[in-house]
Every structure is written in C-alpha cells, then in structure tokens.
Residue, then its C-alpha position, 0 to 999 in steps of 0.5 A: m303165468e302160474d307155475q304149472l303152466k311155465d312147467r308145461i310151456r318149458a316141457g313142450q319147449e324141450r320137445g320142439l312143440i311149442s315156442l313162446s317169446i314175449n315182445p314187451e313194446i306197445k302196439k296199436w291195433p293197425e300194427l298188430i292186424d299188420e303183423t298178423q296178415a303178414l304171419p297168420a296165427h293158429l290161436t290168437v288170445v286177446f285179453d281184455p279188448f274193450e274199454v270201458r267208462t263209467a256213467l250214470v245210466a237211467r233207469a228205464g221204467l220197462h226194466d224191473l231190477s231186482p237184487w239177483m239180476p242185472s238188466c240192460e236195454y236193447r236199443y235198435n239202431k235202424l242206421k247200422k240195422q243192428i241191436m245194441i246193449v246198454p247194460v242199466a247196471e253191472e252185476e257186480i255194482f249193482a249187487t254191491y253198490f246199487a241195492t244197499a245205495t238206493l236204500v239211503h239215497r232215495e234220488l239213485k233209483q232214477s239213475t246209477a252208475t254203470h261201466q259200459p263198454q266202448v265196445a263199437s270202436v274195438k270190434s272192427w279191429l277184433d274182426q280183423l283179428a279174427e280173419n288172421s286167426t284159425w281161433t280167436v279166444i276173448a277174455d272179457p271181464h265185463r261180458v260184452l256179448v259178441p255174437r260172432l267175429s268177421e266170419a269167424e263163429v262162437i264156438d265155446r263160452r263160459i265163465e272163469n275167474a270173473r272173465q268171460i271167455t269166448t272162443f271163436g272158429r274160423d274153420l268149422s271143418p272138425f265139428v263136420r267131420r264130428l256131426d258126419q260121424q254120429l249121422r252114420k252111426t244113426h244111418f243118416v248121411a248128408d252131403p257136405a253143403t248139407l253138414e256144413e248147414l247143420v253145423r252153423d244151425l248147432v252153432a246158432m243154436e247152443p248159447n256155450g257154443i259147440l266145443g263140448l261136443v267134440g272130442g272123448d266120449k261125448g256120443k250121447h251128448v252128440k246124439g242129445a243135440l242132434g236131436k235138439l237140432i232137429a226139433m229147433r229145425w222143424y220147428r224153424r221149418a213150420d213156421p220160418s218167421g218164428l224165434a227159437v233159442s235154447l235153453d241150455t245155459q246156466n242162467a236159464r237152469r238157476w233161474l228158468s225152473a219152478g214149482g215142484h220141479s226144482n231142478e227142471k227145464a226145458d230145452l227149447l223156447g219157440l215164439r211165434e204169432e197166431g191170430g194176433d196173439l204172441v205163442i210162446d212154445v215151451i219144448e223139451v226135446k227127448t232123442h230116444d230110439d229105443n222106448v217113448p220118453y212119456t206115459i199116457r194112461d187115459g188122456i193124461v201124460t206123465g213122465h220126466a218130459v213132462d216135469q221138465v216143460l211144466a217147470t219151465l211153463h210155471a216160471l214163464a206163467e210167473v212172468f207173463g201171468g203170475q201179476g208180480v207176485s213172485p220175488l222170482a218173476k223179476p230175474r226170470r223175466e231178465v233171463i227170458r229177455e237175455h236169451l230172446y235177444t242172445a238168439l235175435l243177435r246171431d241172425l244176419d237178416s236186418k229185417y228179421i232182427e227189426r221185426w222181433h226187436g219190435l215185437l220182443q219190445d211190445l212184449f216186455n212193455g205188455n202190448l202184446k197177448v201172450r199165451l203159453t204152449g207146452r210140446i213134447v218133442h220125441v225124435q227117433l234117429a233111426s225112423v222114416a215113419t212120422t206120426s201126427p201131433v197130438t194132445v194130451h193133459s198134464e195131471s194139473g190139466i194143463p194141455l201138451e202137445i206131443n210131436t214125435l220126428a224123424g230125421t227125414d223131417v228135416g231133410l236128411v237121408l236114411t242110408a239104411t234104404k241104401l236109396v233116396r227115399e222120394d217117397a218117405p214121408m215128411n211131418r210137415e205138419p204146421v206148428g201153429v197156422a191154419g189146420h192145426v190150432s196149437a194147445s195153447i193156454d193163458p198165462v194166467q190160468a197156467f199160473q193159477l193151475l200149477v200154482n194152486d194145484q187144481v184138481p186134476v183134468k178127468s180122464a177119458s175113462e171118468v168121462a165115460n163112467d160119468q156118462k154112464n151114471t147118467g145114462g148116457a152112452g160111455e162110449e160116445a163120451v170118450k168119442e166125444y172127448a177124443s174129439e176134442g183133442v185127447v188121446v189115450r194110449s192102452e196101459g203098458t204098451s206105447q201104441v196110441d189110438e187116435v181112432a175116436g179115442v177107444v183103446s184097440a186090442q193091440q196084438s201083443l207077443e206074450l210068451l208064457l214062461g212057467q209060473e213064479l214060485n212064491t206066488k204062482n202067478s204065470v210068468a210071461w216074456l212080453p218082448g214089445r212092451q220092453s226098450n228091445g226084444f232082446l233075451l240072455i239066458l245064462g246057466a250050467s249044462g242041465s239048468g234047462k237053457t235049451e228047454t226054455l228056448k224051445v218054450l220061446g221059439k215054439g211061443i213065437v212061432d205061434f204067434g206068427v213072427p219068423v223064426l231063425v234057430l242057429d243050433f250049435h249042439g242040434d237038440v233046440n227043435f221044436p214044432g213049426l220049424r224047417s231043419v236046414l243041415l249044414s255039413s261036410g256029408t251027403s245029405s247036406t246040399t246047401g252052403v254059404n259064401p262068406m266072400e258074397l258082398d253087398s253091392q247095394s249099399a257098397e256106395e255109403t260102406g264101401l268095399y274095402d270096409q266090407r272086405k275087412v269084415i271078411r278078413d277080421m272074420v277068418r281072423n277071429a276063427v283062426p287066432a293063430l294068424g300072425h301079423r305077416q300072415n294076416a297081411i299075406l291072407r288080405d292081399a291074396i283076398e284082394e287078388a280074388y276080387q280083382t280076378a274075379g272082375f270087382d273094381d272099386g270104382d266102377p259099381l257096375t262090376w259090384r254084381n259080379t259073381p264073388p269069388t269063394f275061399a277056393d279062389v282065395e286058397r288057389i292063389l296063396s298055392a299059387w304063390s307059395e310056388d311063385d319065385a318072385r314071392k320067395s322071401q314071402r314064401s314062409a308067410i305063405e305057407g304059415c297062412l296057407a296052413a292055417v286057413q286050408e282046412i277052413f277054405e276047403h270045407p265044402i259048405f263054402q263051395r257050393q252053389e246053392h246057399v241058405s236064402t235070407d227070403e226064406i229065413l225072413s218069411t218062415n221058420v228055419r232052423l240052421d243045424l249046425s252041430k255037425l261042423p268044425d267049430e271055426v267053420r261054425y263060426i264063419a258060417a254063423e256070422t256070415l249068416l247074421r251079417k247078411i240078414f242085418r243086411v237085408l233088415r237094413l234094405k227095408g229100411p226101420i220100423p215105423v216109430q210107434p208100430a201097430d202091433d208086435r207084428q210090425r215091431f218084430r221082423l225076425f227072432v234069432i235064437i241061439d244056443e250055446a252062443k259062445i261061438l260067436a262071442t268068443g274066439g280071437g280078437d276084442p270080444d268087447a269091440a263094435d264090429r263083433i257081431l253080437n255087439l253090432l246086432f245089440t246095439e243097431a239091429r233092434k230099430f230094424g225088426l230084430g229079436m235075439i234070444l241068446a243062450s250061454q253057459m258064461s256071461d263071459h261069453f258076451g261082450s260089454e254091449v251085449k250085456a249093456n243093451a239085453a232088456t231082459w235076463l233069465v239067469l239059470k243055476p250057475m256052474d259054480i260060485k265064482e260064476a253066481k257073483k258075475n251073474a248075479p248083479n243081472v238079475h239084482m239077487d245074491p250069488e247065494a240065491l243063484t246056487a241055490l237054484k235046483g236046475r232044470g228051469d229054476g231061475y231068476f227073471r228080470d226085465r227092465t219093467s220089473p222092479r225086482a227079479r221074480r224066482i221062475q219054474v219054466q215049464a217045458l214043451q209037452p212031447d206032443a206039443 
C-alpha cells in the first residue's frame, strides 16, 4: 500500500472508524467461504482471482483482427445454456508480439498465443463469496467479462492500472432511493416493486454500472440516465424479442464515431427482425422538458442530436456496407460485437440468449441482410401527452425517425395529476411491425451518402417550386411529398404540422415592446419560442419598469391568455383588468387563508410538509423569530390543525375547514397564561409578540377568499399596496403556491402545444418582486416560491414577468432559468456590473442608458442584446 493510504487507515484506526488486520496464512476457497458465512462482510475485494494458461488459439475466419483491437469468440454451450468467451488474442500480446511476429513467421497467421483465464473453476467460488458480502470488488488484469455474481449485479466497471475493477452490489436499495428522489423531482412516482424493476433495468442498461449516478450533484446525469432508461423500456415494449444495448463506454466513444462528427456518438443500439431482415436502430436520446433538441425546416432535420445519430450510422455503414475499404471497419466490427454480446450476457432467459446468439453469428458471418435506421427519441418527463412518430431527412439524405415519449409511455404515474390517470394516452406505437414501417436504409446506400456527401434531399418547398415551374400545383406536390413520410415544421416554432405537410399559421404570442434604436426595427418578445415564458426586468426607479409591465400585460390580455398582476405599489394597471383590493379597510372584502391545505395531493406531499411550508413562510416574513420561538410556533400550528380535526393518518379529515392565523394566536395566548408552560413563557410571549400584528390582520380573518378559478379564467389585478411588507409577502406567496397547486392538478401542458394559448395557461406579472425574493432565509433555497416556480412551473403552463431594481433581489435559480432579460438604466455602476453579464454588455453601456424605457433586450434565441426603446401605452389604449 502507498504511504497516503496507510496514513488514512491509521487515522481511521485512531478514531475507531476502521480496523485492519493481515492474516499471512494461505487459505483455500472452501475455507474462505466458510469464514465469510460465519462472519459476513460489508466489502470484499478479490485481486487476480482467475488462473490462466497460455495456449495457441486458432484464428477463426470470421474474426477480422486489426492492430488496434483484440478479438474474441463467443461460443454457446448448449448443456450449460450459456455463452463462453474465448479470447483469440489478448490486447497486450497482440499489440507487442503478434502484430510484428506474423510479418516474419507467416505460419503464425493461423494461430497465436493467448492467455486463457480459467473462469468456470473460480466463478462458483466468487458467487458464494458475493452471497456473503454486501459489496464485492474484483480486480482482474485479464479483464474477464462477468455479468453478475450470484444475485449481485454489476454497479461499476472501470480500468485502473491495467486491471479491470468490477464492483458488484447485492443491496441495490441506495440506488432505489436515489431513483425515487429523482422521479419525485420530475413529478413521477413509482411503487417499490416498480422502483426495484427500474433500477435493475438501469443496471442492465449501463455497461459501466450505475455507481456514477449516485453521490454529489448528479441530477443532470440521473435525469439523462432516466430518459435513456425510458427509451430503452419503450423499445423493448414495442419489440420484446429485440436486443438493445447502451453505447456509453470508452470503446464506443473511441471507435463508433465517424465522418465529420468525430467526437459524436449515439446513446443506444437496438436490433430487431423486420420482414426477414435484421434492422439495427441507432438511437440518440434527449431528455429535455424546456425545448425541442432538433430543428426541422422543410422536412430537413438538423441539430446536435442529428450529428450524433449520423456519426454512429456512419461507423455502422462502414462495417456492414463499406466493403472493408476503411481500416477502421475491423476494430469497429469487434466493438459492435463486444457490445451486443455484453447485452446478451446480462439476460437470464436461456431461449432468448440462444436465439440471439444464432442471429449474431449469422449477422457477423454475413448470412443476414442488414438495414440501418436512425432515430431521435425525445423524452419529456414533464408530460403525459404523446406524439406519433414522424420521418424526416438529414441534409445528406439519410432518413431519420423522431419519437417523442413521456414517462407514462413506460408505466410511470405522473403525480401532478394527483390521480392515476387511467385515461392517459400510452404511446404504444410499434417500433417496426405491421402498421408502421420503419425508415430504414441499406448500409451500402448509407455509406455512399455519408462518405460521398451527396446533394441533400430536396425539401418540401423545393418540390413545390419544381412542380410550379412545370405547371403543377405546388400545394399538391407538398401533400404528395408529405405522404411519403416527410414532416414540415414552421420556422422558429416547435410545432410539427402533420396535416398533409402544409405549414399551418401558428397562433404565436407576439408582444411588441418598441423599436431597436440602431435599426428602427420593431422588437417583440415571443415567449412561445423561448425555452420558457420567464422575463426579468431590472432597472432603477424611473427607468421604465412599470410602463414596460403595462405594455406586456396589455399584449397578453389582448392575445387571450389570463393575466394575474400582483401589484405591490398600486400603479400597474391597464385596460382589461379587474382590480381586487386587499387591505384592512372597509373597501376590501376579500382575504386569503395561508393555512389552507391541499388535501388532494396530501397523499403524495404529506400534510406535515405542507405545514412546514407555512412555518417557513412565517419565519421568512418575521426574521426576528428565534430558534425557541420557531419551535413554539410549530407546536401551536400543529395544535391548531388537531383542534380543527385534522389527522395525518385519516384522509377523511383532510377536507375539514382549515384553521386560521387567529386560531394559532388564540393558542399562543392561552399557552402564555398556562402555568404548566411556565418554563416556556418567555419564548411563548416573544413568539406571540413577533407574529401578533401579522396574525391579527383582517385579510387573514375573512371568509371570502381570492378565487383561483377566476384567476385562471380572467384577468385579475390584486392591489397589495395598502398592506405592510410582511403581510404582502405572506399573502402573495400563499396565492402563488395555491395557483401552482391548481396548475399541477391540471397536469402538464402537451409535449408539442398546438399554439401559445395551449402553451400558456396564465401569466403572472409582479412589480418590485423583491417583496417575494427577500426577507429571512436563504434566497437561493429550492423551496422559496420564486425558485420553485422558475424551475417547475413552465411545464404546467405558467409564464412570469418580474421587475425589480437589483439583481440581488432574485435567487440564483430565478436568474439561471430566465430565458429573457430586459436591463434598463441601473442605479449605479456597482449594479451595472452585476447586470451586464445577463445581457452580455459592458457595465459602461448600461450606465449610459437614458432611462424611461431605454434598455438592452436579450433572449436565448438571439446572438446579441438589442438596445431598444420601449413604447409606452397610449392613455386611451
């Protein structure tokens, strides 16, 4: 052991965390198994377990060895019902000896020396060892491919210092918990049995194991793996007899990239039989909720996902259609063979293994006709809607099929609906059976198209123009072209129009802001073309924030999407709004009850967590509350619900009339006079004094509450300007959380909305949003309402326009997720330096702004910021 490791072990021994003893006695396998049975191990590490012998192995004609890639034979043992792997030449021996020796000794071309590990004699002992250990690690210099040890699955495989380090796990519960957490973040839920099944599918899918998905900030990796898992399960459901494997390995990255995309590769390979041919599907999976990971214009698809599919198609075309012209075809052939057999070895069905072993033998012997198919699978976790597959072409003329999937396509239950959606559509479109013929292509043709870079396939518009020039009807030509499988997408939108290939006039929300100062061109915000409908406006007092909000709000109202204005200053008013005053005066008759719970989702989110949100909201509004006072407040809120008859274990009580802040205040008052709580009296009185002014406010006592149904169907302005800051904060956050719950109950918007009226259910406009972003607590906390809405609410149809004087008023989640920014004249150079990166401008350019609507506008679809002058509403607008 190296000195650093020894020091760490010594430090662990001193702290009582670890003990290490070395037994120099040599033990035989039976003795070692007996010892572990008597004292099961948490972790067992086995170094170099396999005995080896050197033998001359004949070179089979089907193996096209190359100086870059070792080769193996995969022999099926009918008695043992398993595949035996026989290496034809080990990498080290082949590279250092065989490649040069055959140049001198031609007879060596027929046979070569190899190390043959004796696996069968050791594997049974390793199986027993793994049964007595939670985690088992095999460090093997011979790189024997062991798919599992007894009931222990491969959770990690890597190469370190010439050894293959494989970790097997008998207890997958840590991975089940991690997957459950990630599912709930994306509003899906699975029962324990389904979670176990999903994790085992992940284990089977990931060649290098799933250990890398756990620990640290791996949310993006887990989400990507989950999307790939959904695609894999969809593929297997559509064709249960097929074979699928992940290409997320070092060998695949090294060898299965080709053409002009040398650093690209697809995610999955799938094999299936179709009409007597063997179809190889090259599948790239993109897990995106916010945008479409490709662009289609006139039937031609482009984008990073397309490049990844084409790179792997190119590599496969070289193997199966290039006729050996490329020196890379041979090692690529071996890598493909290795991946397919790796996937096959993980299966437990002996009939399935035997069938696919025969098919793979015929495939690599050239006895099967092969066709290639490119697919882009777009997984949208936040949707229950489904989309039929569409076929388009790449610029080189390769047909590509696009499938859009949701979590419901593989049986997950979307929690946002609060019910098991038995009526939710399932995309059970077959991958390649009767009724839907896949867009496959002959490997030779694919190789010629990709290598020779032929003239791109004609677009739908070009076909129409050709027909016009010859006197034909252009529209009929487009229809005929579309009937052949080409789908047209309107430029700048994500809506696929499948009606005879004719581009429909999509109803886009286009909000005219004003003019660009340099060009005098009109500048508009089109939220439907951005990744989300979130716009942040920053600027000092008098810079034009309020007038900009009026312009945007009036445009949304005219378009027909409901608008909610939370008006903290009382000056965001424009035609089309119904104003509701929230104040302590007699002119105000409407209130809110922050203690109203969401009984419909309590089975998932829990009443306890909802009550915690209320406590956190009060604590943020009253930062002066100390630790002991917070504990008192928690107990008082709990007692208020118990007094109202709420029981966490009885769903029938969850629809009781909820308590109010007045009930909590009465409980605190009673406790302050209770001699039994004499020791807590000081904390109780302090808590009561801190919250009394808020809890007694009239808007929290009224029986008539703001209607969410009205908010989601009309245009409402809530005038909060007459309320104290603490009361405004609690009232606004209560309403936003209530609206978010209702939107989630409605379920996510469709994967590809028909228009912006379907994409947006509500726009919320907030001036001086610092009221919601500041106060006690961490502004970057994930449970702060603005952070929650900016990360989760887009998928449920919410757009938001927030204005404030300083960027520090917003948490990092808000700033990271906002797709559009308008930066007006800042307060000073210090604030200009903070705002400049958001629009990619120099701070000096911001300080030079004149105010009154003069600012820099930038969205994620624009390469640069534009200096614009916002045109204010006319007085009679």
